C-alpha positions in Angstrom: 38.8 136.4 57.7 40.5 138.4 60.3 42.6 136.4 62.7 45.8 137.2 64.5 47.0 133.7 63.8 46.6 134.0 60.1 47.1 137.7 59.5 45.6 138.8 56.2 45.1 135.4 54.7 41.7 136.0 53.5 39.9 137.3 56.3 36.6 138.9 56.0 34.2 137.7 54.3 35.1 138.6 51.2 38.3 137.2 51.6 38.9 137.4 55.0 41.6 135.3 56.3 42.3 135.5 52.8 42.3 132.3 50.9 40.4 133.9 48.1 38.0 132.1 46.0 34.9 133.2 44.1 32.1 131.0 42.8 28.5 131.9 41.9 25.9 129.9 40.3 23.5 131.9 38.0 20.1 130.8 39.2 17.0 131.5 37.0 13.6 131.8 38.4 11.7 128.6 39.1 8.9 127.8 36.7 6.3 128.8 39.3 7.9 132.1 40.0 8.4 132.8 36.4 4.7 132.1 35.7 3.7 134.5 38.4 5.7 137.3 36.8 4.1 136.5 33.4 0.6 136.6 34.9 1.3 140.0 36.5 2.4 141.3 33.2 -0.6 140.0 31.4 -3.0 141.8 33.9 -1.6 145.2 32.8 -2.2 144.7 29.1 -5.2 146.5 27.6 -6.9 144.9 24.6 -6.2 146.9 21.4 -9.8 146.6 20.2 -12.9 145.6 22.1 -13.4 142.6 19.8 -9.7 141.8 19.3 -7.8 139.3 21.4 -5.8 141.2 24.1 -2.1 141.3 23.5 0.0 139.9 26.2 3.2 141.5 27.4 6.3 139.3 26.9 7.4 137.5 30.0 10.2 139.2 31.9 13.6 137.6 31.5 14.8 135.5 34.4 16.9 137.4 36.9 20.4 136.3 37.6 22.8 136.8 40.4 25.8 138.9 39.8 29.2 138.2 41.3 30.1 140.8 43.8 33.1 142.9 42.6 36.5 142.5 44.1 36.4 146.2 44.9 33.3 145.8 47.0 34.8 142.8 48.8 38.0 144.7 49.6 36.0 147.7 50.8 34.1 145.5 53.2 37.2 143.8 54.4 38.8 147.2 55.2 35.7 148.2 57.1 36.0 144.9 59.2 39.7 145.4 59.9 39.1 149.0 61.0 36.2 148.2 63.3 33.5 149.6 61.1 31.5 146.4 60.3 28.2 148.2 61.3 28.7 150.5 58.3 28.6 147.7 55.8 26.5 145.0 57.5 23.4 145.7 55.4 25.3 145.4 52.2 27.0 142.2 53.4 23.8 140.5 54.3 22.2 141.4 50.9 25.3 140.3 49.0 25.3 137.0 50.9 21.6 136.4 50.1 22.1 137.1 46.5 25.4 135.2 46.1 25.2 132.3 48.6 28.1 130.5 47.0 30.6 133.4 46.7 33.0 132.5 49.4 34.7 135.9 49.6 31.4 137.5 50.6 30.5 134.8 53.1 34.0 135.1 54.7 33.6 138.9 55.3 30.1 138.5 56.6 31.1 135.7 59.0 34.1 137.8 60.2 32.1 140.9 60.6 29.5 139.1 62.7 32.2 137.6 64.8 34.0 140.9 65.3 30.7 142.5 66.2 30.0 140.0 68.9 27.1 138.3 67.1 28.6 134.9 67.8 25.5 132.8 67.1 25.0 134.4 63.7 28.7 134.2 63.0 28.7 130.5 63.7 25.9 130.0 61.2 27.7 132.1 58.6 30.9 130.0 59.0 28.9 126.8 58.6 27.4 128.2 55.4 30.9 129.1 54.2 32.3 125.6 55.0 29.6 124.0 52.9 30.7 125.8 49.7 34.4 126.6 50.3 37.6 125.0 49.0 39.3 122.7 51.4 41.8 125.3 52.5 39.1 128.0 53.0 37.0 125.5 54.9 39.8 124.7 57.3 40.3 128.4 58.1 36.6 128.8 58.8 36.6 125.6 60.9 39.4 127.1 63.0 37.5 130.2 63.8 34.2 128.3 64.2 35.7 125.9 66.7 37.1 128.7 68.7 33.7 130.4 68.7 32.0 127.3 70.0 34.7 126.7 72.7 35.5 130.2 73.9 32.4 132.2 73.4 29.4 130.0 72.9 30.3 127.5 75.6 29.5 124.6 73.4 32.4 122.1 73.9 30.6 119.3 72.1 30.2 121.4 68.9 33.8 122.5 69.3 35.0 118.8 69.5 33.2 118.0 66.2 34.8 121.0 64.4 38.3 120.4 65.8 38.1 116.7 64.6 36.9 117.8 61.2 39.8 120.2 61.0 42.3 117.5 62.0 41.1 115.1 59.3 43.3 116.9 56.9 47.0 117.3 57.2 47.8 120.6 59.0 51.1 122.4 59.6 52.7 121.0 62.8 52.2 124.2 64.9 48.6 124.4 63.9 48.0 120.7 64.4 49.5 120.8 67.9 47.4 123.8 68.9 44.2 122.3 67.6 44.9 119.0 69.4 45.4 120.8 72.7 42.2 122.8 72.2 40.4 119.6 71.4 41.8 118.0 74.5 40.5 120.9 76.6 37.1 120.6 75.1 37.1 116.8 75.9 38.1 117.5 79.4 35.2 119.9 79.8 32.9 117.1 78.6 34.5 114.7 81.2 36.2 112.6 78.6 39.7 112.4 80.0 40.7 109.2 78.2 40.1 110.8 74.8 41.8 114.0 75.9 45.0 112.0 76.9 45.1 110.5 73.4 45.2 114.0 71.8 47.7 115.3 74.3 50.0 112.3 73.9 49.8 112.7 70.1 51.2 116.2 70.5 54.0 115.3 73.0 55.1 112.2 71.0 54.8 113.4 67.4 55.0 117.2 67.6 57.5 117.8 70.5 59.1 120.8 68.9 55.9 122.8 68.7 54.8 125.4 71.4 51.7 123.3 71.9 53.9 120.4 73.2 54.7 122.3 76.4 51.0 123.0 77.1 50.2 119.4 76.4 52.8 118.1 78.9 51.4 120.3 81.6 47.8 119.2 80.9 48.9 115.5 81.0 50.1 116.0 84.6 46.6 116.7 85.7 44.6 114.5 83.3 43.4 111.2 84.7 43.9 108.0 82.8 
């Protein structure tokens, strides 16, 4: 994913903020779909002799998803970084449909949607990524998703839920402080000052050396008890 805060960690759906991971499950057709293909094949078979039993074409083998190559993911990532998401969006959507558990693809898709200003679609893509990602990948996606909800979609309640999910795992001090301040701001927007104070005091007491502590102190001055 592409984020100034994380640099090239994996960013982009394909590895976008770039905690890279790939995982795809090979999914054969369901019995019903497989039977439908077999019936279509049978309809095209002509009987060899008028009185002989018509021969049936063998059923088509089940189709399987193919892992998207690293080269394609890197190409899509370069397009995202250079501002050319529109040139690869069709490919990305198709790859994500065909490989719904390949996190590198989902990352680039989510990032391209976000960078293209398609915030609602980007939020859905980050949610899909979180559901299948490793814990570290999921945390990066949560960071970007929470910021989308808070800064661009004007959904502070959704942002609160994502910030809290991010903070359930141990984070680097600077990131934890920044996340708690963001969480406090979302809580203040929701008129929940008591909860906001808890987050801000957590920063000032336990993370005083972080840049977020200065902002937390300032917010505490105007946050009612």
